[in-house]
C-alpha positions in Angstrom: 137.9 135.8 75.8 135.6 133.1 77.0 133.0 134.0 79.6 133.9 133.0 83.2 131.3 132.3 85.9 131.4 132.2 89.7 129.5 128.9 89.6 128.3 126.5 86.9 125.4 124.4 88.0 124.8 121.2 86.0 121.1 120.3 86.3 118.0 122.5 86.8 116.0 120.2 89.1 115.3 120.9 92.8 118.9 120.5 93.9 120.4 122.6 91.1 117.6 125.1 90.8 117.4 125.9 94.5 121.1 126.4 94.8 121.3 128.6 91.7 118.4 130.8 92.9 120.0 131.3 96.3 123.5 132.1 94.8 122.0 134.5 92.2 120.1 136.3 94.9 123.4 136.9 96.6 124.9 138.5 93.4 127.0 135.6 92.2 127.3 135.0 88.5 125.6 131.7 88.0 125.2 129.6 84.8 122.7 126.7 84.9 123.1 123.9 82.3 120.2 121.8 81.4 120.5 118.9 78.9 116.8 119.2 78.0 114.5 122.1 77.1 111.4 123.6 78.6 108.6 121.1 78.8 106.0 122.2 76.3 102.7 123.3 77.8 100.0 121.6 75.9 96.6 119.9 76.4 98.3 116.5 76.4 100.0 117.5 79.7 96.7 116.3 81.2 96.4 113.1 79.0 96.9 109.9 80.9 97.6 108.2 77.6 100.3 110.6 76.6 101.9 110.5 80.1 101.6 106.9 81.1 101.1 104.9 77.9 103.0 106.8 75.2 105.6 108.1 77.7 105.8 111.3 75.8 107.9 113.0 78.5 110.3 110.2 79.5 113.9 110.3 78.4 114.4 108.4 75.2 117.2 106.2 76.6 117.8 102.5 77.0 119.6 101.1 80.0 120.2 97.6 81.2 119.7 95.8 84.5 122.2 93.5 86.2 121.2 90.7 83.9 121.6 92.7 80.8 117.9 93.2 80.2 117.0 96.5 78.6 114.6 99.0 80.1 113.7 102.7 79.8 114.5 104.7 83.0 111.8 107.0 84.4 113.9 110.1 83.9 112.7 113.5 82.6 115.1 115.9 80.9 113.5 119.2 81.1 114.0 122.6 82.9 113.0 121.7 86.4 114.1 118.1 86.0 112.0 115.3 87.4 110.1 117.8 89.5 108.1 118.6 86.4 106.2 115.4 86.9 106.6 114.7 90.6 103.7 114.5 93.1 105.1 117.6 95.1 104.9 115.7 98.4 107.5 117.6 100.4 108.2 115.9 103.8 111.0 116.2 106.2 113.1 113.2 107.1 112.2 112.1 110.6 114.8 113.1 113.3 115.6 109.4 113.9 116.4 108.9 110.2 119.6 110.9 110.7 120.9 108.2 113.1 121.4 104.4 112.8 118.2 102.4 112.4 118.1 98.6 112.5 116.1 96.9 109.8 115.5 93.2 109.2 118.0 93.1 106.4 120.7 95.3 108.0 121.6 98.7 109.4 120.5 102.0 107.9 123.7 104.1 108.6 123.8 107.4 110.4 124.4 110.7 108.7 127.5 112.8 109.6 125.0 115.6 110.4 121.8 115.5 112.5 118.3 116.9 112.1 119.3 120.0 113.9 121.7 120.8 111.1 119.0 120.6 108.5 116.1 122.1 110.4 116.6 125.8 109.5 117.2 124.8 105.9 114.0 122.8 105.9 112.2 126.0 107.0 113.7 127.9 104.1 112.9 125.1 101.6 109.3 125.0 102.6 109.0 128.8 102.2 110.7 128.7 98.8 108.4 125.9 97.5 105.2 127.2 99.1 104.6 124.0 101.2 101.1 123.6 102.6 100.6 121.6 105.7 99.5 121.4 109.3 102.0 121.0 112.1 101.2 118.7 114.9 99.2 116.1 113.0 101.9 113.7 111.9 102.7 111.4 114.8 106.4 111.0 113.7 107.2 114.5 112.4 110.4 116.0 113.8 110.4 119.2 115.9 109.2 122.1 113.7 107.2 125.4 113.6 104.2 126.2 111.6 104.1 125.5 107.8 104.3 128.6 105.7 100.9 127.9 104.1 97.7 126.2 105.4 97.0 122.5 104.6 95.2 121.6 101.4 91.7 120.7 102.3 90.2 117.2 102.0 87.4 116.4 99.6 84.5 114.3 101.0 85.9 110.8 100.4 89.4 111.8 101.8 87.8 113.5 104.8 85.7 110.4 105.5 88.8 108.1 105.1 90.7 110.4 107.5 87.9 110.2 110.1 87.7 106.4 109.8 91.4 105.9 110.2 91.5 108.1 113.2 88.6 106.2 114.8 90.8 103.1 114.3 93.5 104.7 116.4 95.8 105.9 113.5 97.0 109.4 113.0 96.2 110.6 109.5 97.6 114.0 108.6 97.4 116.5 105.8 100.1 115.6 103.3 102.6 118.5 102.9 102.4 119.7 99.3 104.3 122.2 97.3 101.5 123.8 95.4 100.5 127.3 94.2 97.0 127.1 95.7 94.8 129.6 97.5 91.6 128.2 98.8 88.3 129.7 99.9 85.9 127.3 101.7 87.7 124.3 100.2 87.7 125.6 96.6 90.4 127.4 94.6 90.2 131.1 95.0 89.9 133.3 92.0 93.6 134.3 92.1 94.8 130.7 92.7 97.2 129.2 90.1 96.2 125.6 90.9 92.6 124.7 90.1 92.7 121.3 92.1 92.4 119.2 88.9 92.6 115.4 88.8 96.0 115.3 87.0 98.4 116.5 89.7 100.5 113.5 90.6 102.8 112.2 87.9 101.6 114.7 85.2 103.2 118.0 84.0 101.1 120.9 85.1 99.7 122.9 82.2 98.9 125.9 84.5 102.3 125.8 86.4 100.3 125.3 89.6 102.7 122.7 90.9 105.7 124.1 92.9 108.4 122.6 90.8 112.0 123.7 90.3 111.4 125.6 87.1 108.4 127.5 88.4 109.8 128.3 91.9 113.6 128.7 91.2 114.7 128.9 87.6 112.2 131.2 86.1 112.1 133.6 89.1 115.9 133.7 89.1 116.1 134.5 85.4 113.5 137.2 85.8 115.0 138.9 88.8 118.7 138.4 88.6 120.6 139.4 85.5 123.7 137.6 86.9 121.9 134.2 86.4 121.8 132.5 83.0 120.4 129.2 81.7 121.5 127.2 78.7 119.1 124.5 77.6 119.7 121.5 75.3 123.3 121.5 76.7 124.7 118.2 77.7 127.6 118.0 80.1 129.9 115.4 78.6 132.7 115.5 81.1 134.5 117.6 83.7 138.1 118.6 83.1 140.8 119.0 85.8 144.2 120.5 86.0 147.3 118.3 85.8 147.3 117.6 89.5 143.6 116.4 89.4 142.8 118.6 92.4 140.7 121.3 90.7 138.0 121.4 87.9 139.2 123.7 85.1 136.2 123.3 82.8 133.0 121.7 81.8 133.0 120.1 78.4 129.5 120.5 76.9 127.7 119.6 73.7 125.1 121.8 72.2 123.6 121.4 68.7 126.4 119.1 67.7 129.1 121.5 68.8 131.5 121.0 71.7 132.5 123.8 74.0 134.4 124.2 77.3 132.8 126.4 80.0 134.7 127.7 83.0 133.8 128.7 86.5 135.4 129.1 89.9 133.1 126.4 91.3 131.2 123.6 89.6 128.0 122.1 91.2 126.7 118.8 89.9 123.0 118.3 90.3 121.9 116.0 87.5 120.1 113.5 89.7 121.8 110.8 91.6 122.0 108.4 88.7 123.1 110.9 86.0 125.5 112.7 88.4 127.4 109.5 89.1 127.6 108.8 85.4 129.0 112.2 84.7 131.8 111.6 87.3 132.5 108.2 85.9 132.9 109.4 82.3 135.2 112.2 83.5 138.0 109.8 84.2 141.5 111.0 83.4 145.2 110.1 84.0 144.9 111.1 87.7 141.3 109.9 88.3 141.6 106.7 86.4 138.4 105.1 87.7 136.3 108.3 87.5 136.4 111.7 89.0 136.6 111.8 92.9 136.5 108.0 92.9 139.6 106.9 94.8 137.2 105.4 97.4 135.6 103.3 94.7 132.2 104.5 95.9 131.1 106.6 92.9 127.9 105.1 91.5 127.5 102.7 94.5 125.0 102.5 97.4 122.1 103.3 95.0 118.8 103.6 96.8 115.3 104.2 95.4 112.8 103.2 98.2 110.7 100.1 98.0 107.5 101.5 96.5 104.1 100.3 95.4 100.6 101.4 94.7 97.7 99.7 96.6 94.4 100.2 94.9 91.4 99.5 97.2 88.0 99.2 95.4 85.0 100.8 97.0 81.4 99.7 96.3 80.4 103.3 95.8 82.1 105.6 93.3 84.9 107.9 94.5 84.0 111.3 93.2 86.8 113.2 94.8 88.8 115.1 92.2 91.9 116.1 94.1 92.8 113.1 96.3 96.5 113.6 97.1 95.9 115.3 100.5 96.3 112.6 103.2 99.0 110.5 104.6 99.8 108.5 107.8 103.1 107.4 109.4 101.9 105.1 112.2 103.9 102.2 110.8 107.0 104.3 110.0 109.1 102.8 112.8 107.3 99.5 113.3 103.8 98.1 113.8 100.9 100.0 115.2 102.1 99.1 118.7 105.5 100.5 118.0 107.2 97.1 117.9 109.1 95.3 115.1 111.2 96.7 112.3 110.4 99.9 110.5 107.7 99.5 107.8 107.3 102.9 106.1 105.0 105.8 105.0 101.6 105.7 103.5 100.3 108.6 101.4 97.5 109.0 98.9 98.0 109.0 95.2 96.1 111.4 93.0 92.9 110.3 91.2 93.4 107.3 88.9 92.7 107.3 85.2 92.1 104.5 82.7 95.2 105.3 80.7 97.3 105.5 83.9 96.2 102.1 85.1 96.9 100.6 81.6 100.3 102.2 81.4 101.4 101.1 84.9 99.7 97.7 85.3 99.7 95.9 82.0 102.2 95.3 79.2 102.1 97.6 76.2 101.0 94.8 73.9 97.7 94.7 75.8 97.0 98.4 75.3 94.3 97.5 72.6 92.0 96.4 75.5 89.0 98.7 75.8 89.1 101.5 78.4 85.7 100.8 80.0 86.8 98.3 82.6 89.8 100.4 83.5 87.6 103.5 83.9 85.3 101.5 86.2 88.3 100.5 88.4 89.6 104.0 88.5 86.2 105.5 89.5 85.7 103.0 92.4 89.3 103.1 93.7 91.1 104.9 96.4 94.8 104.6 95.8 97.7 104.5 98.3 101.4 105.1 97.7 103.5 102.9 100.0 107.2 103.7 100.6 109.6 101.7 102.7 113.3 102.2 103.3 115.8 100.2 101.2 119.4 100.0 102.4 122.6 101.3 100.8 124.6 98.4 99.5 127.9 98.8 97.5 126.7 96.2 94.9 123.6 98.4 94.2 125.2 100.6 91.6 125.1 102.5 88.3 128.1 102.3 86.0 129.1 101.9 82.4 129.6 98.4 81.0 130.7 98.0 77.4 129.6 101.5 76.6 126.1 101.0 78.0 124.6 102.2 81.3 124.0 99.4 83.7 121.8 99.8 86.8 122.2 96.9 89.2 119.9 96.4 92.2 119.4 93.7 94.8 116.2 94.5 96.8 116.4 94.8 100.6 113.7 95.1 103.3 111.0 93.6 101.0 109.5 91.8 104.0 108.9 95.1 105.7 107.2 96.5 102.6 104.9 93.5 102.3 104.0 93.8 106.0 103.2 97.5 105.4 100.8 96.6 102.7 99.1 94.0 104.9 98.8 96.5 107.8 97.2 99.0 105.4 94.7 96.4 104.2 93.8 95.4 107.7 93.3 99.0 108.7 91.0 99.6 105.7 89.1 96.4 106.4 88.5 97.6 110.0 87.7 101.2 108.9 85.2 100.4 106.1 84.0 96.8 106.5 83.2 97.1 102.8 86.2 95.3 101.4 86.7 91.6 101.2 90.1 90.4 102.5 91.8 90.1 99.2 89.7 90.5 96.1 89.0 94.2 96.6 92.7 95.1 96.4 95.0 95.5 93.4 98.7 95.8 94.1 101.3 97.4 91.7 105.0 97.2 92.7 107.2 99.9 91.2 110.0 98.2 89.1 113.6 99.1 88.4 112.5 101.7 85.7 110.7 103.7 88.5 113.8 105.8 89.3 111.9 108.8 90.8 113.4 108.5 94.3 117.0 108.0 93.2 119.6 108.6 95.9 123.0 107.6 97.4 125.4 107.2 94.6 127.9 109.9 95.8 127.3 109.8 99.6 128.8 112.3 102.0 130.8 111.6 105.1 133.8 112.4 107.1 136.0 109.4 105.9 137.3 109.8 102.3 137.8 106.0 102.2 134.1 105.3 102.4 132.5 108.4 101.0 132.8 110.7 97.9 131.8 114.0 99.4 132.6 115.8 102.7 129.9 117.3 105.0 129.6 120.4 102.8 129.0 118.1 99.8 132.3 119.0 98.3 134.2 116.2 96.7 137.0 115.0 99.0 139.5 115.0 96.2 138.7 118.2 94.4 138.7 121.7 95.8 135.9 123.2 93.7 133.5 120.4 92.9 130.2 120.1 94.8 127.0 117.9 94.5 123.5 119.0 95.5 121.1 116.3 94.4 120.2 113.2 96.3 123.5 111.6 95.5 124.8 112.7 98.9 122.3 110.7 101.0 123.9 108.0 103.2 120.5 106.5 103.8 117.0 107.4 102.4 114.5 107.0 105.2 111.0 106.4 103.9 109.7 109.8 103.0 109.9 111.5 99.6 113.5 112.9 99.3 112.8 116.2 97.5 112.5 118.5 100.4 115.7 117.2 101.9 117.4 117.8 98.5 116.2 121.4 98.5 117.1 122.0 102.1 120.6 120.7 101.5 121.1 122.7 98.3 120.3 125.9 100.3 122.7 124.8 103.0 125.5 124.2 100.4 124.6 127.6 98.8 125.2 129.3 102.1 128.6 127.6 102.3 129.5 128.6 98.8 128.6 132.2 99.5 131.2 132.3 102.2 133.8 130.7 100.0 133.2 133.1 97.1 133.1 136.1 99.4 
């Protein structure tokens, strides 16, 4: 007789891993499916050439944009999902983000739940992922208690930058980070996992010092709970339903060229907002002819990814900081410095730049033959800012299949706000340093369609089945035992990194499932 599970979780990233860990701790029989394998721990984890030029860890897939042009999406199919290479910036959405916010290009819609509904789960998420931070510094942070771990200390250049920005009237704060770090006088303690290296942001961590979903959820769950299992290299091809279409009866998977049907009382989809929507679309049947749970026509639509870019500011003196991803400021989050105008977004530091990283992100591959020396010089003299602005959910921004190929269609919104954010940051730096010329000292790198790290919104939740795919518990309106716990459920995306909200929501849904399962 085939094995039967309480819950099958498809995807081992932050949404799937957090939920699986919580359910397993409560004694539920949980099976996690991961289409990839464990990311190999090797010296090239720290190689900018391997990560950013050779794309050794990216999914080997080709998608097309709205014009039919091919591109490789920035997806990573490993245990832990995209969190294996994320920057581990774990911020809460602002309290206002849960309500309607007017932007120049339209309205960011309200969520069916408010910040108060997520606040206790944010607390649990920060504890689970060992988030380091300092409450009270962030001028726009929502009501909260202390962080579970102290902030990661600034190195000299970042400390100087923080002081200069504060003197200009801004409110820099220690960036909340999920990191397995213990410090003594600003240095890693002897028993610290993280060593504060210069390959934190965008790289796999060779030492497992980054608080990713594999390290914090999957591996501890497998070690401590015999009722939790993991199957790697297992691709979920489609979800099967009963004749009425009201209930999932099995997950059809492919492993090693063989097809198998796995069964559970509940199925949780957490493949990432793009891949989860694709799974539901290819699970169409006689009842759900346009894709599973898609009578609203919203599956795959309302895709959001943030308007994102990197601003490199060149200093006359070298930047010798090793671990630079410790600072952020949100003074422009809801408008200009004086609090007027449309929302602009969040500014946070990137980790230290490398020659191979700049090549891989800034120039086409056919120019990789250029010598590294000038890129090393730029990297050594730069401080690098990650700029995020809110983009809006639009039905025409969608992922779907067209002629058997994946098509990701995107029309940008709120780009004027993102450009204004960049200008405000440049002006603040000019005032703070008086070292930079107005334009020539800055390099600007927009993140294109392939940069799918902050994917959200393709299966949004709501109270109206006509305009949403999931209910407030992230259960599909049309099916009794199908849930989603990645960023698909977001009705809007705010301007902070989405991962902590994904984790918090997964823990919230896990509590609901514990009640259902008894």
